[in-house]
Backbone as XML, in Angstrom:
<?xml version="1.0"?>
<chain id="A" units="angstrom">
  <residue number="1" name="MET">
    <atom name="N" x="-88.132" y="-29.984" z="20.802"/>
    <atom name="CA" x="-90.703" y="-30.280" z="20.920"/>
    <atom name="C" x="-89.930" y="-32.032" z="19.232"/>
  </residue>
  <residue number="2" name="VAL">
    <atom name="N" x="-91.350" y="-32.790" z="19.984"/>
    <atom name="CA" x="-91.217" y="-33.731" z="19.440"/>
    <atom name="C" x="-92.191" y="-33.207" z="18.229"/>
  </residue>
  <residue number="3" name="LYS">
    <atom name="N" x="-92.546" y="-34.175" z="16.990"/>
    <atom name="CA" x="-93.166" y="-33.814" z="15.534"/>
    <atom name="C" x="-93.291" y="-35.102" z="15.489"/>
  </residue>
  <residue number="4" name="LYS">
    <atom name="N" x="-95.505" y="-34.954" z="15.139"/>
    <atom name="CA" x="-95.739" y="-36.151" z="15.517"/>
    <atom name="C" x="-95.559" y="-36.531" z="12.987"/>
  </residue>
  <residue number="5" name="HIS">
    <atom name="N" x="-95.315" y="-37.336" z="13.174"/>
    <atom name="CA" x="-95.675" y="-38.307" z="11.720"/>
    <atom name="C" x="-96.358" y="-38.636" z="11.059"/>
  </residue>
  <residue number="6" name="LEU">
    <atom name="N" x="-97.023" y="-38.460" z="10.327"/>
    <atom name="CA" x="-98.088" y="-39.258" z="10.422"/>
    <atom name="C" x="-97.947" y="-40.281" z="9.134"/>
  </residue>
  <residue number="7" name="PHE">
    <atom name="N" x="-98.207" y="-41.248" z="9.097"/>
    <atom name="CA" x="-97.762" y="-42.397" z="7.627"/>
    <atom name="C" x="-99.302" y="-42.815" z="6.870"/>
  </residue>
  <residue number="8" name="SER">
    <atom name="N" x="-99.978" y="-42.404" z="6.323"/>
    <atom name="CA" x="-100.526" y="-43.650" z="5.708"/>
    <atom name="C" x="-100.782" y="-44.593" z="5.578"/>
  </residue>
  <residue number="9" name="VAL">
    <atom name="N" x="-102.465" y="-45.127" z="5.429"/>
    <atom name="CA" x="-102.145" y="-46.511" z="5.560"/>
    <atom name="C" x="-101.571" y="-47.136" z="3.723"/>
  </residue>
  <residue number="10" name="HIS">
    <atom name="N" x="-101.383" y="-46.687" z="2.732"/>
    <atom name="CA" x="-101.271" y="-46.652" z="1.558"/>
    <atom name="C" x="-99.771" y="-46.390" z="1.772"/>
  </residue>
  <residue number="11" name="ASN">
    <atom name="N" x="-99.174" y="-45.825" z="2.169"/>
    <atom name="CA" x="-97.796" y="-45.824" z="2.155"/>
    <atom name="C" x="-97.056" y="-47.072" z="2.475"/>
  </residue>
  <residue number="12" name="ASP">
    <atom name="N" x="-95.930" y="-48.535" z="1.880"/>
    <atom name="CA" x="-95.520" y="-49.296" z="1.965"/>
    <atom name="C" x="-93.960" y="-48.306" z="2.327"/>
  </residue>
  <residue number="13" name="LEU">
    <atom name="N" x="-92.752" y="-47.194" z="2.568"/>
    <atom name="CA" x="-92.191" y="-47.183" z="3.015"/>
    <atom name="C" x="-91.184" y="-47.283" z="2.271"/>
  </residue>
  <residue number="14" name="LYS">
    <atom name="N" x="-91.339" y="-47.955" z="0.749"/>
    <atom name="CA" x="-90.481" y="-47.634" z="-0.541"/>
    <atom name="C" x="-90.025" y="-49.276" z="-0.522"/>
  </residue>
  <residue number="15" name="THR">
    <atom name="N" x="-90.790" y="-50.318" z="0.701"/>
    <atom name="CA" x="-89.900" y="-51.303" z="0.564"/>
    <atom name="C" x="-90.071" y="-52.508" z="-0.636"/>
  </residue>
  <residue number="16" name="GLY">
    <atom name="N" x="-91.291" y="-52.096" z="-1.578"/>
    <atom name="CA" x="-91.747" y="-52.892" z="-3.041"/>
    <atom name="C" x="-89.784" y="-52.777" z="-3.887"/>
  </residue>
  <residue number="17" name="PHE">
    <atom name="N" x="-90.303" y="-50.792" z="-3.972"/>
    <atom name="CA" x="-88.793" y="-50.661" z="-4.714"/>
    <atom name="C" x="-87.685" y="-51.234" z="-3.821"/>
  </residue>
  <residue number="18" name="PHE">
    <atom name="N" x="-87.267" y="-51.312" z="-2.749"/>
    <atom name="CA" x="-85.746" y="-52.083" z="-1.809"/>
    <atom name="C" x="-86.079" y="-53.275" z="-2.497"/>
  </residue>
  <residue number="19" name="CYS">
    <atom name="N" x="-86.986" y="-53.692" z="-2.774"/>
    <atom name="CA" x="-87.440" y="-55.425" z="-2.188"/>
    <atom name="C" x="-86.359" y="-55.890" z="-3.425"/>
  </residue>
  <residue number="20" name="LYS">
    <atom name="N" x="-86.413" y="-54.882" z="-4.717"/>
    <atom name="CA" x="-86.560" y="-55.644" z="-6.329"/>
    <atom name="C" x="-84.754" y="-55.367" z="-6.098"/>
  </residue>
  <residue number="21" name="PHE">
    <atom name="N" x="-85.051" y="-54.297" z="-5.891"/>
    <atom name="CA" x="-83.025" y="-53.397" z="-5.140"/>
    <atom name="C" x="-82.709" y="-55.205" z="-5.309"/>
  </residue>
  <residue number="22" name="PHE">
    <atom name="N" x="-82.767" y="-55.549" z="-4.376"/>
    <atom name="CA" x="-81.352" y="-56.241" z="-2.860"/>
    <atom name="C" x="-81.721" y="-57.591" z="-3.746"/>
  </residue>
  <residue number="23" name="LEU">
    <atom name="N" x="-83.283" y="-58.487" z="-4.246"/>
    <atom name="CA" x="-83.508" y="-59.096" z="-4.736"/>
    <atom name="C" x="-82.075" y="-59.009" z="-6.700"/>
  </residue>
  <residue number="24" name="THR">
    <atom name="N" x="-82.376" y="-58.165" z="-6.787"/>
    <atom name="CA" x="-81.630" y="-57.575" z="-7.515"/>
    <atom name="C" x="-79.655" y="-57.750" z="-7.717"/>
  </residue>
  <residue number="25" name="LEU">
    <atom name="N" x="-79.680" y="-57.337" z="-7.006"/>
    <atom name="CA" x="-78.705" y="-57.317" z="-7.015"/>
    <atom name="C" x="-77.891" y="-58.707" z="-5.858"/>
  </residue>
  <residue number="26" name="GLY">
    <atom name="N" x="-78.600" y="-59.414" z="-5.856"/>
    <atom name="CA" x="-78.550" y="-60.881" z="-4.956"/>
    <atom name="C" x="-78.027" y="-61.781" z="-6.128"/>
  </residue>
  <residue number="27" name="CYS">
    <atom name="N" x="-78.786" y="-62.112" z="-6.899"/>
    <atom name="CA" x="-79.283" y="-62.604" z="-8.089"/>
    <atom name="C" x="-77.498" y="-62.186" z="-9.228"/>
  </residue>
  <residue number="28" name="ILE">
    <atom name="N" x="-76.999" y="-60.970" z="-9.244"/>
    <atom name="CA" x="-76.373" y="-60.325" z="-9.615"/>
    <atom name="C" x="-75.124" y="-60.549" z="-9.204"/>
  </residue>
  <residue number="29" name="LEU">
    <atom name="N" x="-74.653" y="-60.749" z="-8.444"/>
    <atom name="CA" x="-73.532" y="-60.850" z="-7.007"/>
    <atom name="C" x="-73.864" y="-62.738" z="-7.478"/>
  </residue>
  <residue number="30" name="PHE">
    <atom name="N" x="-74.974" y="-63.084" z="-7.026"/>
    <atom name="CA" x="-74.540" y="-64.784" z="-7.180"/>
    <atom name="C" x="-74.241" y="-65.524" z="-8.865"/>
  </residue>
  <residue number="31" name="ILE">
    <atom name="N" x="-74.682" y="-64.618" z="-9.572"/>
    <atom name="CA" x="-74.084" y="-65.080" z="-10.990"/>
    <atom name="C" x="-73.351" y="-64.495" z="-11.239"/>
  </residue>
  <residue number="32" name="ILE">
    <atom name="N" x="-71.853" y="-63.941" z="-10.518"/>
    <atom name="CA" x="-70.842" y="-63.687" z="-10.637"/>
    <atom name="C" x="-69.765" y="-64.468" z="-9.665"/>
  </residue>
  <residue number="33" name="TYR">
    <atom name="N" x="-70.605" y="-64.773" z="-8.956"/>
    <atom name="CA" x="-69.804" y="-65.619" z="-7.872"/>
    <atom name="C" x="-70.136" y="-67.265" z="-9.188"/>
  </residue>
  <residue number="34" name="LEU">
    <atom name="N" x="-70.800" y="-66.962" z="-9.376"/>
    <atom name="CA" x="-70.855" y="-68.808" z="-10.383"/>
    <atom name="C" x="-70.077" y="-68.196" z="-11.240"/>
  </residue>
  <residue number="35" name="ILE">
    <atom name="N" x="-70.218" y="-67.397" z="-12.322"/>
    <atom name="CA" x="-68.441" y="-67.420" z="-13.547"/>
    <atom name="C" x="-67.440" y="-67.305" z="-12.757"/>
  </residue>
  <residue number="36" name="GLU">
    <atom name="N" x="-67.407" y="-66.734" z="-12.288"/>
    <atom name="CA" x="-65.542" y="-67.034" z="-11.833"/>
    <atom name="C" x="-65.026" y="-68.215" z="-11.002"/>
  </residue>
  <residue number="37" name="THR">
    <atom name="N" x="-66.101" y="-69.161" z="-9.802"/>
    <atom name="CA" x="-65.631" y="-69.598" z="-9.675"/>
    <atom name="C" x="-65.585" y="-71.411" z="-10.543"/>
  </residue>
  <residue number="38" name="LEU">
    <atom name="N" x="-66.161" y="-70.921" z="-11.347"/>
    <atom name="CA" x="-66.517" y="-72.348" z="-12.729"/>
    <atom name="C" x="-65.909" y="-72.000" z="-13.618"/>
  </residue>
  <residue number="39" name="LEU">
    <atom name="N" x="-65.772" y="-70.467" z="-14.173"/>
    <atom name="CA" x="-64.386" y="-69.753" z="-15.393"/>
    <atom name="C" x="-62.816" y="-69.015" z="-14.893"/>
  </residue>
  <residue number="40" name="HIS">
    <atom name="N" x="-63.005" y="-68.350" z="-13.753"/>
    <atom name="CA" x="-61.880" y="-68.166" z="-13.012"/>
    <atom name="C" x="-61.593" y="-66.797" z="-14.466"/>
  </residue>
  <residue number="41" name="PRO">
    <atom name="N" x="-62.450" y="-66.682" z="-15.163"/>
    <atom name="CA" x="-61.931" y="-65.417" z="-15.498"/>
    <atom name="C" x="-61.437" y="-63.720" z="-15.312"/>
  </residue>
  <residue number="42" name="ILE">
    <atom name="N" x="-61.258" y="-63.442" z="-13.588"/>
    <atom name="CA" x="-60.781" y="-62.110" z="-13.531"/>
    <atom name="C" x="-59.723" y="-62.840" z="-12.809"/>
  </residue>
  <residue number="43" name="GLY">
    <atom name="N" x="-59.765" y="-63.895" z="-11.492"/>
    <atom name="CA" x="-58.609" y="-64.569" z="-11.134"/>
    <atom name="C" x="-58.777" y="-64.199" z="-9.488"/>
  </residue>
  <residue number="44" name="LEU">
    <atom name="N" x="-59.305" y="-64.620" z="-9.459"/>
    <atom name="CA" x="-59.619" y="-63.723" z="-7.493"/>
    <atom name="C" x="-59.996" y="-64.629" z="-6.535"/>
  </residue>
  <residue number="45" name="ASN">
    <atom name="N" x="-58.947" y="-64.542" z="-5.713"/>
    <atom name="CA" x="-58.754" y="-65.852" z="-4.987"/>
    <atom name="C" x="-60.093" y="-65.807" z="-3.863"/>
  </residue>
  <residue number="46" name="ASP">
    <atom name="N" x="-59.998" y="-66.958" z="-3.168"/>
    <atom name="CA" x="-60.723" y="-67.738" z="-2.569"/>
    <atom name="C" x="-61.683" y="-66.388" z="-1.389"/>
  </residue>
  <residue number="47" name="GLY">
    <atom name="N" x="-61.062" y="-65.427" z="-0.800"/>
    <atom name="CA" x="-61.693" y="-64.535" z="0.322"/>
    <atom name="C" x="-62.846" y="-64.623" z="-0.305"/>
  </residue>
  <residue number="48" name="VAL">
    <atom name="N" x="-61.790" y="-63.111" z="-1.678"/>
    <atom name="CA" x="-63.096" y="-62.146" z="-2.118"/>
    <atom name="C" x="-63.906" y="-63.347" z="-2.666"/>
  </residue>
  <residue number="49" name="ILE">
    <atom name="N" x="-64.341" y="-64.754" z="-3.405"/>
    <atom name="CA" x="-65.157" y="-65.046" z="-3.811"/>
    <atom name="C" x="-65.845" y="-65.937" z="-2.333"/>
  </residue>
  <residue number="50" name="GLY">
    <atom name="N" x="-65.476" y="-65.831" z="-1.827"/>
    <atom name="CA" x="-67.091" y="-66.545" z="-0.730"/>
    <atom name="C" x="-66.975" y="-65.090" z="0.178"/>
  </residue>
  <residue number="51" name="ALA">
    <atom name="N" x="-66.784" y="-63.753" z="0.062"/>
    <atom name="CA" x="-67.695" y="-63.102" z="-0.065"/>
    <atom name="C" x="-68.599" y="-61.977" z="0.005"/>
  </residue>
  <residue number="52" name="ILE">
    <atom name="N" x="-68.312" y="-62.381" z="-1.594"/>
    <atom name="CA" x="-69.246" y="-61.838" z="-3.116"/>
    <atom name="C" x="-70.485" y="-63.447" z="-2.995"/>
  </residue>
  <residue number="53" name="LEU">
    <atom name="N" x="-69.952" y="-64.458" z="-2.170"/>
    <atom name="CA" x="-71.290" y="-65.364" z="-1.963"/>
    <atom name="C" x="-71.971" y="-64.936" z="-0.454"/>
  </residue>
  <residue number="54" name="ALA">
    <atom name="N" x="-71.587" y="-63.812" z="0.338"/>
    <atom name="CA" x="-71.706" y="-63.682" z="1.788"/>
    <atom name="C" x="-72.583" y="-63.137" z="1.550"/>
  </residue>
  <residue number="55" name="PHE">
    <atom name="N" x="-71.942" y="-61.994" z="0.262"/>
    <atom name="CA" x="-72.629" y="-60.790" z="0.032"/>
    <atom name="C" x="-73.685" y="-60.796" z="-0.227"/>
  </residue>
  <residue number="56" name="ALA">
    <atom name="N" x="-74.111" y="-62.195" z="-1.387"/>
    <atom name="CA" x="-75.131" y="-62.758" z="-2.156"/>
    <atom name="C" x="-76.304" y="-62.762" z="-1.623"/>
  </residue>
  <residue number="57" name="ILE">
    <atom name="N" x="-75.971" y="-63.949" z="-0.654"/>
    <atom name="CA" x="-76.923" y="-64.883" z="0.367"/>
    <atom name="C" x="-77.660" y="-63.428" z="1.196"/>
  </residue>
  <residue number="58" name="LEU">
    <atom name="N" x="-76.959" y="-62.378" z="1.451"/>
    <atom name="CA" x="-77.114" y="-61.074" z="2.079"/>
    <atom name="C" x="-78.536" y="-61.047" z="2.019"/>
  </residue>
  <residue number="59" name="SER">
    <atom name="N" x="-77.644" y="-60.096" z="0.581"/>
    <atom name="CA" x="-79.346" y="-59.350" z="-0.370"/>
    <atom name="C" x="-79.969" y="-60.269" z="-0.722"/>
  </residue>
  <residue number="60" name="LEU">
    <atom name="N" x="-79.708" y="-61.852" z="-1.212"/>
    <atom name="CA" x="-81.219" y="-61.894" z="-1.162"/>
    <atom name="C" x="-82.336" y="-62.459" z="-0.156"/>
  </residue>
  <residue number="61" name="GLY">
    <atom name="N" x="-81.415" y="-62.885" z="1.202"/>
    <atom name="CA" x="-82.458" y="-62.924" z="2.225"/>
    <atom name="C" x="-82.906" y="-61.396" z="2.669"/>
  </residue>
  <residue number="62" name="PHE">
    <atom name="N" x="-82.214" y="-60.176" z="2.969"/>
    <atom name="CA" x="-82.685" y="-59.293" z="2.954"/>
    <atom name="C" x="-84.172" y="-58.193" z="2.165"/>
  </residue>
  <residue number="63" name="GLY">
    <atom name="N" x="-83.683" y="-58.766" z="0.578"/>
    <atom name="CA" x="-84.876" y="-58.742" z="-0.231"/>
    <atom name="C" x="-86.073" y="-59.379" z="0.336"/>
  </residue>
  <residue number="64" name="LEU">
    <atom name="N" x="-85.460" y="-60.588" z="0.178"/>
    <atom name="CA" x="-86.943" y="-61.535" z="0.696"/>
    <atom name="C" x="-87.844" y="-61.083" z="1.442"/>
  </residue>
  <residue number="65" name="ILE">
    <atom name="N" x="-87.248" y="-60.533" z="3.071"/>
    <atom name="CA" x="-87.538" y="-60.362" z="4.224"/>
    <atom name="C" x="-88.365" y="-58.955" z="3.436"/>
  </residue>
  <residue number="66" name="LEU">
    <atom name="N" x="-87.972" y="-58.086" z="3.168"/>
    <atom name="CA" x="-88.575" y="-56.909" z="2.028"/>
    <atom name="C" x="-89.731" y="-57.217" z="2.110"/>
  </residue>
  <residue number="67" name="TYR">
    <atom name="N" x="-90.094" y="-58.121" z="0.989"/>
    <atom name="CA" x="-90.540" y="-58.692" z="-0.108"/>
    <atom name="C" x="-91.870" y="-59.080" z="0.832"/>
  </residue>
  <residue number="68" name="PHE">
    <atom name="N" x="-91.356" y="-59.829" z="1.919"/>
    <atom name="CA" x="-92.545" y="-60.036" z="2.719"/>
    <atom name="C" x="-93.412" y="-58.703" z="3.647"/>
  </residue>
  <residue number="69" name="PHE">
    <atom name="N" x="-92.971" y="-57.654" z="3.332"/>
    <atom name="CA" x="-93.388" y="-56.771" z="4.479"/>
    <atom name="C" x="-93.988" y="-56.133" z="3.121"/>
  </residue>
  <residue number="70" name="SER">
    <atom name="N" x="-93.251" y="-56.066" z="2.162"/>
    <atom name="CA" x="-94.463" y="-55.245" z="1.338"/>
    <atom name="C" x="-95.447" y="-55.928" z="0.543"/>
  </residue>
  <residue number="71" name="CYS">
    <atom name="N" x="-95.977" y="-57.231" z="1.168"/>
    <atom name="CA" x="-96.913" y="-57.824" z="0.625"/>
    <atom name="C" x="-97.451" y="-57.700" z="2.141"/>
  </residue>
  <residue number="72" name="GLN">
    <atom name="N" x="-97.212" y="-57.189" z="2.722"/>
    <atom name="CA" x="-97.723" y="-57.178" z="4.290"/>
    <atom name="C" x="-98.627" y="-56.088" z="4.140"/>
  </residue>
  <residue number="73" name="PHE">
    <atom name="N" x="-97.326" y="-54.815" z="3.725"/>
    <atom name="CA" x="-98.613" y="-53.457" z="3.436"/>
    <atom name="C" x="-99.716" y="-53.069" z="2.612"/>
  </residue>
  <residue number="74" name="ALA">
    <atom name="N" x="-99.222" y="-54.081" z="1.369"/>
    <atom name="CA" x="-100.899" y="-53.641" z="0.349"/>
    <atom name="C" x="-101.818" y="-54.980" z="1.183"/>
  </residue>
  <residue number="75" name="LYS">
    <atom name="N" x="-101.218" y="-55.369" z="1.903"/>
    <atom name="CA" x="-102.840" y="-56.138" z="2.210"/>
    <atom name="C" x="-103.111" y="-55.791" z="3.970"/>
  </residue>
  <residue number="76" name="LEU">
    <atom name="N" x="-102.341" y="-54.664" z="4.345"/>
    <atom name="CA" x="-102.925" y="-53.638" z="4.905"/>
    <atom name="C" x="-103.395" y="-52.053" z="4.855"/>
  </residue>
  <residue number="77" name="SER">
    <atom name="N" x="-103.432" y="-51.694" z="3.410"/>
    <atom name="CA" x="-103.781" y="-50.757" z="2.644"/>
    <atom name="C" x="-105.258" y="-51.050" z="1.965"/>
  </residue>
  <residue number="78" name="LYS">
    <atom name="N" x="-104.839" y="-52.696" z="1.770"/>
    <atom name="CA" x="-106.138" y="-53.399" z="1.025"/>
    <atom name="C" x="-107.433" y="-53.175" z="2.059"/>
  </residue>
  <residue number="79" name="ILE">
    <atom name="N" x="-107.540" y="-53.786" z="3.405"/>
    <atom name="CA" x="-108.055" y="-53.687" z="4.796"/>
    <atom name="C" x="-108.892" y="-52.141" z="5.001"/>
  </residue>
  <residue number="80" name="ALA">
    <atom name="N" x="-107.255" y="-51.371" z="5.071"/>
    <atom name="CA" x="-107.989" y="-50.159" z="5.486"/>
    <atom name="C" x="-108.738" y="-49.354" z="3.952"/>
  </residue>
  <residue number="81" name="GLU">
    <atom name="N" x="-108.887" y="-49.454" z="3.146"/>
    <atom name="CA" x="-109.047" y="-49.347" z="1.860"/>
    <atom name="C" x="-110.827" y="-49.725" z="1.874"/>
  </residue>
  <residue number="82" name="GLU">
    <atom name="N" x="-110.932" y="-50.649" z="2.902"/>
    <atom name="CA" x="-112.418" y="-51.478" z="3.003"/>
    <atom name="C" x="-113.186" y="-51.055" z="3.800"/>
  </residue>
  <residue number="83" name="VAL">
    <atom name="N" x="-112.311" y="-50.573" z="4.848"/>
    <atom name="CA" x="-112.221" y="-50.650" z="6.285"/>
    <atom name="C" x="-113.707" y="-48.587" z="6.010"/>
  </residue>
  <residue number="84" name="GLU">
    <atom name="N" x="-112.345" y="-48.087" z="5.384"/>
    <atom name="CA" x="-113.563" y="-46.997" z="4.702"/>
    <atom name="C" x="-113.840" y="-46.338" z="3.594"/>
  </residue>
  <residue number="85" name="ASN">
    <atom name="N" x="-114.862" y="-47.897" z="2.871"/>
    <atom name="CA" x="-115.858" y="-47.540" z="2.214"/>
    <atom name="C" x="-117.113" y="-49.199" z="2.390"/>
  </residue>
  <residue number="86" name="ASP">
    <atom name="N" x="-117.027" y="-49.378" z="3.537"/>
    <atom name="CA" x="-117.749" y="-50.213" z="4.536"/>
    <atom name="C" x="-119.126" y="-49.609" z="5.080"/>
  </residue>
  <residue number="87" name="GLU">
    <atom name="N" x="-120.023" y="-49.969" z="4.189"/>
    <atom name="CA" x="-121.523" y="-49.281" z="4.208"/>
    <atom name="C" x="-121.894" y="-49.387" z="5.012"/>
  </residue>
  <residue number="88" name="SER">
    <atom name="N" x="-121.635" y="-50.590" z="6.423"/>
    <atom name="CA" x="-122.542" y="-51.865" z="7.337"/>
    <atom name="C" x="-122.135" y="-49.958" z="8.683"/>
  </residue>
  <residue number="89" name="LEU">
    <atom name="N" x="-120.710" y="-49.595" z="7.717"/>
    <atom name="CA" x="-120.339" y="-49.127" z="9.267"/>
    <atom name="C" x="-121.233" y="-47.966" z="9.646"/>
  </residue>
  <residue number="90" name="ILE">
    <atom name="N" x="-120.795" y="-46.753" z="8.247"/>
    <atom name="CA" x="-121.672" y="-45.493" z="7.775"/>
    <atom name="C" x="-122.645" y="-45.881" z="8.501"/>
  </residue>
  <residue number="91" name="ASP">
    <atom name="N" x="-123.627" y="-46.618" z="8.203"/>
    <atom name="CA" x="-124.861" y="-46.787" z="8.628"/>
    <atom name="C" x="-125.552" y="-46.597" z="9.771"/>
  </residue>
  <residue number="92" name="LYS">
    <atom name="N" x="-124.498" y="-48.151" z="10.553"/>
    <atom name="CA" x="-124.416" y="-47.817" z="12.033"/>
    <atom name="C" x="-123.560" y="-46.776" z="13.001"/>
  </residue>
  <residue number="93" name="GLU">
    <atom name="N" x="-122.518" y="-45.517" z="12.275"/>
    <atom name="CA" x="-122.892" y="-44.031" z="12.908"/>
    <atom name="C" x="-124.314" y="-43.023" z="12.457"/>
  </residue>
  <residue number="94" name="GLU">
    <atom name="N" x="-124.679" y="-43.683" z="11.486"/>
    <atom name="CA" x="-125.642" y="-42.543" z="11.352"/>
    <atom name="C" x="-127.148" y="-42.735" z="12.113"/>
  </residue>
  <residue number="95" name="THR">
    <atom name="N" x="-127.443" y="-43.833" z="12.041"/>
    <atom name="CA" x="-128.757" y="-44.531" z="13.345"/>
    <atom name="C" x="-127.710" y="-43.941" z="14.869"/>
  </residue>
  <residue number="96" name="ASN">
    <atom name="N" x="-126.645" y="-43.876" z="14.803"/>
    <atom name="CA" x="-126.231" y="-43.526" z="16.596"/>
    <atom name="C" x="-126.551" y="-42.213" z="16.723"/>
  </residue>
  <residue number="97" name="GLU">
    <atom name="N" x="-126.267" y="-41.630" z="15.694"/>
    <atom name="CA" x="-126.417" y="-39.464" z="15.944"/>
    <atom name="C" x="-127.178" y="-39.279" z="16.127"/>
  </residue>
  <residue number="98" name="GLN">
    <atom name="N" x="-128.388" y="-39.283" z="15.002"/>
    <atom name="CA" x="-130.172" y="-39.758" z="14.590"/>
    <atom name="C" x="-130.302" y="-39.476" z="16.273"/>
  </residue>
  <residue number="99" name="SER">
    <atom name="N" x="-129.827" y="-41.310" z="17.013"/>
    <atom name="CA" x="-130.556" y="-41.637" z="18.353"/>
    <atom name="C" x="-130.734" y="-39.934" z="19.466"/>
  </residue>
</chain>
């Protein structure tokens, strides 16, 4: 049997949290990449340095995509709130019921 899952329009599916997480992770990895490339404090080989750069770019890209989704969910929530509080729609429904 299939269950129906109803989501509120105010639910952003944790995109705001994950956006901040991936952007922070990407920035940290990029800083590690820059420090290792310029100063060589750990002495990692080129393959590992390239992997750190790749994960930094992926994390930043995924964070930006989640930021876009977070903004869209915020707009959807605002539109839903306006529709719920729109008095002109309430007046039209009441006149149709009275007729």
